[in-house]
TORZA-411313 format. One line per field, with one value per residue (C-alpha): residue number from 1; residue in three letters; chain; x, y, z. Coordinates in Angstrom, 1 decimal. Layout:
TORZA-411313
seq: (NUM|...)
type: (ALA|...)
mol: (A|...)
east: (X|...)
north: (Y|...)
up: (Z|...)
This chain:
TORZA-411313
seq: (1|2|3|4|5|6|7|8|9|10|11|12|13|14|15|16|17|18|19|20|21|22|23|24|25|26|27|28|29|30|31|32|33|34|35|36|37|38|39|40|41|42|43|44|45|46|47|48|49|50|51|52|53|54|55|56|57|58|59|60|61|62|63|64|65|66|67|68|69|70|71|72|73|74|75|76|77|78|79|80|81|82|83|84|85|86|87|88|89|90|91|92|93|94|95|96|97|98|99|100|101|102|103|104|105|106|107|108|109|110|111|112|113|114|115|116|117|118|119|120|121|122|123|124|125|126|127|128|129|130|131|132|133|134|135|136|137|138|139|140|141|142|143|144|145|146|147|148|149|150|151|152|153|154|155|156|157|158|159|160|161|162|163|164|165|166|167|168|169|170|171|172|173|174|175|176|177|178|179|180|181|182|183|184|185|186|187|188|189|190|191|192|193|194|195|196|197|198|199|200|201|202|203|204|205|206|207|208|209|210|211|212|213|214|215|216|217|218|219|220|221|222|223|224|225|226|227|228|229|230|231|232|233|234)
type: (MET|THR|ASP|GLY|PHE|ARG|LYS|TRP|ARG|ARG|SER|PHE|ARG|TYR|ALA|TYR|GLU|GLY|ILE|LYS|TYR|ALA|LEU|ASP|THR|GLN|ARG|ASN|MET|LYS|PHE|HIS|PHE|CYS|VAL|ALA|PHE|LEU|VAL|LEU|LEU|ALA|ALA|LEU|LEU|VAL|HIS|LEU|PRO|LYS|THR|ASP|ILE|LEU|PHE|ILE|MET|LEU|ALA|VAL|THR|LEU|MET|ILE|VAL|THR|GLU|LEU|ILE|ASN|THR|ALA|VAL|GLU|LYS|ALA|VAL|ASP|LEU|ALA|MET|PRO|ASP|ARG|HIS|PRO|LEU|ALA|LYS|ILE|ALA|LYS|ASP|VAL|ALA|ALA|ALA|SER|VAL|LEU|VAL|SER|ALA|GLY|PHE|ALA|VAL|ILE|VAL|GLY|MET|VAL|VAL|PHE|TYR|GLU|PRO|ILE|ASP|GLN|LEU|LEU|ARG|GLU|SER|ARG|ILE|GLN|GLN|THR|ASN|MET|SER|ALA|GLY|SER|ILE|TRP|VAL|LEU|ILE|ALA|LEU|VAL|VAL|LEU|THR|VAL|ILE|VAL|ILE|GLU|THR|ARG|PHE|SER|ASP|LYS|GLY|LYS|LEU|VAL|ARG|PRO|SER|LEU|LEU|THR|ALA|VAL|ALA|PHE|SER|ILE|ALA|THR|VAL|ILE|THR|VAL|PHE|VAL|ASP|GLN|THR|ILE|ALA|ALA|LEU|LEU|ALA|TYR|SER|LEU|ALA|VAL|ILE|ILE|PHE|ILE|MET|LEU|TYR|ASP|LYS|LYS|THR|ARG|PRO|PHE|PRO|ALA|LEU|PHE|LEU|GLY|ALA|LEU|ILE|GLY|ALA|ALA|VAL|THR|VAL|LEU|ALA|PHE|SER|CYS|LEU|ASN|MET|LEU)
mol: (A|A|A|A|A|A|A|A|A|A|A|A|A|A|A|A|A|A|A|A|A|A|A|A|A|A|A|A|A|A|A|A|A|A|A|A|A|A|A|A|A|A|A|A|A|A|A|A|A|A|A|A|A|A|A|A|A|A|A|A|A|A|A|A|A|A|A|A|A|A|A|A|A|A|A|A|A|A|A|A|A|A|A|A|A|A|A|A|A|A|A|A|A|A|A|A|A|A|A|A|A|A|A|A|A|A|A|A|A|A|A|A|A|A|A|A|A|A|A|A|A|A|A|A|A|A|A|A|A|A|A|A|A|A|A|A|A|A|A|A|A|A|A|A|A|A|A|A|A|A|A|A|A|A|A|A|A|A|A|A|A|A|A|A|A|A|A|A|A|A|A|A|A|A|A|A|A|A|A|A|A|A|A|A|A|A|A|A|A|A|A|A|A|A|A|A|A|A|A|A|A|A|A|A|A|A|A|A|A|A|A|A|A|A|A|A|A|A|A|A|A|A|A|A|A|A|A|A|A|A|A|A|A|A)
east: (0.1|2.7|4.7|1.9|1.3|5.0|4.6|1.6|3.4|6.4|4.2|2.4|5.5|6.9|3.8|4.0|7.6|6.5|3.9|6.2|8.8|6.5|5.5|9.0|10.3|7.3|6.1|2.8|2.0|2.2|-0.3|-2.7|-2.4|-3.1|-6.1|-7.6|-7.6|-9.2|-11.8|-12.7|-12.9|-15.3|-17.4|-18.0|-18.5|-21.4|-22.7|-22.7|-24.7|-23.0|-23.0|-21.4|-18.7|-18.0|-17.6|-15.2|-13.1|-13.0|-11.6|-9.0|-8.0|-7.6|-5.4|-3.2|-2.8|-2.2|0.6|2.2|2.4|3.8|6.6|7.3|7.4|9.5|12.1|12.3|12.8|15.8|17.2|16.9|17.6|19.7|20.4|17.9|16.0|12.7|11.3|12.1|10.4|7.2|6.9|7.2|4.9|2.2|2.7|2.1|-1.0|-2.6|-2.4|-3.9|-6.7|-7.4|-7.0|-9.7|-12.1|-11.5|-12.1|-15.6|-16.5|-15.9|-17.7|-20.6|-20.8|-20.2|-22.1|-25.6|-24.1|-22.0|-25.1|-27.2|-24.5|-23.8|-27.4|-27.9|-24.7|-24.4|-23.1|-25.6|-24.3|-22.8|-22.8|-19.2|-17.6|-14.4|-12.0|-13.3|-12.7|-9.2|-8.6|-9.8|-7.3|-4.6|-5.6|-5.1|-1.5|-0.7|-1.9|0.4|3.5|2.9|2.7|5.8|7.9|6.8|7.9|10.9|13.4|12.1|13.1|10.5|8.2|5.2|5.4|1.9|1.9|1.0|-0.5|-2.6|-4.1|-4.9|-6.5|-8.6|-9.6|-10.6|-12.7|-14.2|-15.4|-16.9|-18.8|-20.3|-21.5|-23.0|-26.2|-25.4|-23.4|-21.8|-20.1|-18.6|-17.3|-15.9|-14.1|-12.5|-11.7|-9.3|-8.0|-7.2|-5.8|-3.4|-2.5|-1.8|0.4|2.6|2.8|3.8|6.5|7.7|7.9|6.5|5.6|2.2|1.6|2.6|0.1|-2.6|-2.1|-2.2|-5.4|-6.8|-5.7|-7.1|-10.6|-10.9|-9.7|-12.3|-14.9|-14.1|-14.2|-17.5|-18.8|-17.7|-19.0|-22.5|-22.4|-21.8)
north: (0.3|2.3|1.5|2.1|5.5|6.4|5.3|7.4|10.5|9.9|9.8|12.8|14.7|13.6|14.9|18.3|18.7|18.0|20.7|23.3|22.4|23.3|26.5|27.6|26.8|27.1|30.3|28.7|27.1|30.4|31.8|29.0|29.3|33.0|32.5|29.6|31.6|34.8|32.4|30.8|34.2|35.4|32.3|33.1|36.6|35.9|33.1|30.7|27.4|24.2|22.5|25.5|25.4|21.7|22.4|25.3|23.0|20.3|22.7|24.1|20.7|19.4|22.6|21.9|18.4|18.7|21.2|19.1|16.0|18.5|19.5|15.6|14.7|17.9|16.9|13.2|13.8|16.3|13.6|10.9|12.9|16.1|17.0|17.9|15.0|14.8|12.3|14.4|17.5|15.3|14.1|17.8|18.9|16.3|16.8|20.7|19.9|18.5|21.7|23.6|21.2|21.7|25.3|25.6|23.5|25.6|28.8|27.2|26.2|29.7|31.4|29.1|29.4|33.2|34.5|34.7|36.2|38.6|39.7|40.4|42.2|44.4|45.3|46.1|48.4|49.5|53.1|55.6|56.3|59.7|61.5|61.7|62.6|60.5|63.2|62.7|58.9|59.6|62.3|59.5|56.9|59.3|60.1|56.2|56.5|59.4|57.8|54.8|56.9|58.9|55.6|54.2|57.5|57.9|54.3|53.7|54.8|52.3|49.1|49.0|47.2|48.7|49.1|48.7|47.5|50.4|48.0|46.2|49.4|50.6|47.2|47.2|50.7|50.1|47.1|49.1|52.1|49.5|47.8|51.1|51.9|48.6|47.2|43.5|41.5|39.3|42.4|43.5|39.8|39.8|42.9|41.9|38.6|40.4|42.3|39.1|37.5|40.5|40.2|36.4|37.4|39.8|37.2|34.3|36.5|37.3|41.0|41.8|39.8|38.8|41.6|44.4|43.3|42.9|46.0|47.8|46.2|47.2|50.9|50.9|49.5|51.7|54.9|54.6|53.5|56.6|58.9|58.0|58.3|61.9|62.7|61.4|63.4|66.9)
up: (0.0|0.9|-2.4|-4.6|-2.9|-3.4|-6.8|-7.3|-5.7|-7.9|-11.2|-10.3|-9.3|-12.9|-14.5|-12.8|-13.9|-17.2|-17.2|-15.5|-18.0|-20.9|-19.1|-18.6|-22.1|-24.7|-25.7|-26.9|-23.8|-21.9|-24.5|-24.3|-20.6|-20.4|-23.0|-21.0|-17.7|-19.6|-21.3|-18.2|-16.3|-19.0|-18.8|-15.3|-15.6|-18.3|-16.2|-18.7|-18.2|-17.2|-20.5|-22.2|-19.5|-19.8|-23.7|-22.9|-20.5|-23.2|-25.6|-23.2|-22.3|-25.4|-26.6|-23.6|-24.1|-27.8|-26.9|-24.2|-26.8|-29.4|-27.1|-26.4|-29.8|-30.7|-27.9|-28.8|-32.5|-31.6|-29.4|-31.9|-35.1|-34.1|-37.7|-40.4|-41.9|-43.8|-41.7|-38.4|-40.2|-41.2|-37.1|-35.9|-38.5|-37.7|-34.1|-34.8|-36.8|-33.9|-32.0|-35.0|-35.1|-31.7|-31.7|-34.4|-32.4|-29.4|-31.7|-32.9|-29.3|-28.2|-31.0|-30.5|-26.7|-26.3|-29.2|-27.2|-24.3|-26.1|-28.6|-25.3|-23.7|-26.7|-27.0|-23.5|-23.0|-26.8|-26.8|-28.7|-32.0|-32.5|-35.8|-36.4|-39.5|-41.1|-39.7|-36.4|-36.4|-37.5|-34.8|-32.5|-33.9|-33.5|-29.8|-29.4|-31.0|-28.8|-25.9|-26.6|-27.4|-24.0|-21.9|-23.6|-23.2|-19.7|-18.8|-21.1|-18.5|-15.8|-17.3|-20.1|-17.8|-19.4|-23.4|-25.0|-28.6|-30.9|-33.5|-31.3|-29.7|-33.4|-34.4|-31.3|-31.4|-35.0|-34.1|-31.2|-33.6|-35.8|-32.9|-32.1|-35.7|-36.8|-35.2|-36.0|-33.5|-36.2|-37.8|-34.5|-33.8|-37.2|-36.7|-33.0|-35.0|-37.4|-34.4|-32.5|-35.8|-35.9|-32.2|-32.9|-35.5|-33.6|-30.9|-33.3|-34.9|-31.3|-31.8|-28.6|-25.4|-24.5|-21.8|-24.2|-26.8|-24.1|-22.9|-26.4|-27.1|-23.6|-24.4|-27.9|-26.9|-23.4|-25.0|-27.9|-25.7|-23.2|-26.3|-27.4|-24.0|-23.5|-26.9|-26.0|-22.8|-24.7)
């Protein structure tokens, strides 16, 4: 009985070390965990039913499991074949394809599960449309750009702890402007989907870390909403 418990505890420790290694060394695993945390938090905030939460947890679990398997395959292939080889490339590509398939499944689950809560939320809290000219919208985007530049300049001499991404700020600002002016939720979701694609592309190219990209997106959306709210108060 004691030996069985020790073996179980040892197996659990090895599994924990594997997850810890993946989180410490794999950028994609860090990204998946951050997204999973945000999605689960959003699910709690919008009070999703139990069935929808189970689908989200299934998608999140599948993403993490396939990323762990992908990491294990990459390390095993590197150990067995340090040099370039066509078969080694095929093994890595197929393992990466499993992550892509699970990511596509997670995106579809998120779109289906969150569509109705987001649609209801936008209808209830939609900002009253303001008759803004095209020039005013460009001024708003310029305001977002200036805000990001000021923040980068203000904190650039403190170890660069806060350096929001300008591109994600502009992308999410434009998506928020589209959301304000359109009445259909699907159009707003498509606008934010394009902004998220830009977010993922910048993260994949390793141009900026995840916190900088996320902070830029937050600033772009928040400044735009604040600007429209101020205009409606005038």
